[in-house]
N, C-alpha and C positions, 0 to 999 in steps of 0.2 A: 484578516480572515483567519479563523481558527480551524485547524484541520485535525480530525481525530486520527489517532495512530494506535495500532495494536502491535506491540513488540512481543514476539513469541519465540521461545527457544525449544526446539524439538530435535532430538537425536544429535545434539551438538551443533546444530545449525540455527543461526539467529535470523529470523524473518521480521520484516516490517511491512505492515499493511496499512495503507493510508486511505482514509475515507474522503476521496477527492476524485475529480475528473477534470480534464482539460476543457476549457470553455468551448473549443471548436469540435470536440469529440473525435478528432483525427488522431490516428495512432502516432504520427510523428510528434504531435503536441503532447500526447499522453506520455511518450517517452521522455520528452524534455521536462515535463512536470515531475515525473517519477525520479529522474536524475536529480533535480533540484531538491525534492523532498528527502531523498536518501542523504544528500549532503547535509541538509538541515538536521536530520536525525543524528547523523554522525557527529556534528558539531555539538549536539546535546549530550554526547558521550555514549550513544547507543551503538552497539555492534550490529551491522547489517550485512548479512551474506547474500540474502535474496529478498526481493521486494515486489510489491504489487499495489495497484490502485484498486479500490473497491467503490463502485458507484451504482446508482439505480438506473436501469433502463426499463421504463414503464414500471411494472410492479416487481420486477426481478432484479436481484443484485448481480452485477457483472464484475469481472476482474480483468486487469491488464497488467502484465509484468512477466517475471520469470516463469516460463511455461510449466515446470513441474509444481511450482507454488500455486499458479493459477488452477491447475488440475486439483490440487489438494483443497484449495479454498472453495472450488465449485462443488466439491462433495461435502465439505465440513463447515464452510462458512467461517465467520469471525466470531469467536465466543464472546469477547468483550474488548472494548477499547481501553488501553492502559495509559495513554499519554495524549497530550494535544501539542500541536505546533502552531505558532503564529507566523503567518506568511505575510 
């Protein structure tokens, strides 16, 4: 499965946003998925200080992850996907 990834650097902080959601849609499973994807991104050589999942809930994009990053993404969204990961 290919997962889209946006790697963003703002104000000296590296963010990773993954276009994915846990199959169960439960927060504990989202946390597990996010941890796995952060590890995968780091193995690809990306620096990740904060991270979030981006997924569709109905017609709306929702986010799960580091609270201040989630607030930022809720206002600004993801401008573009920069990488893909294969899971």
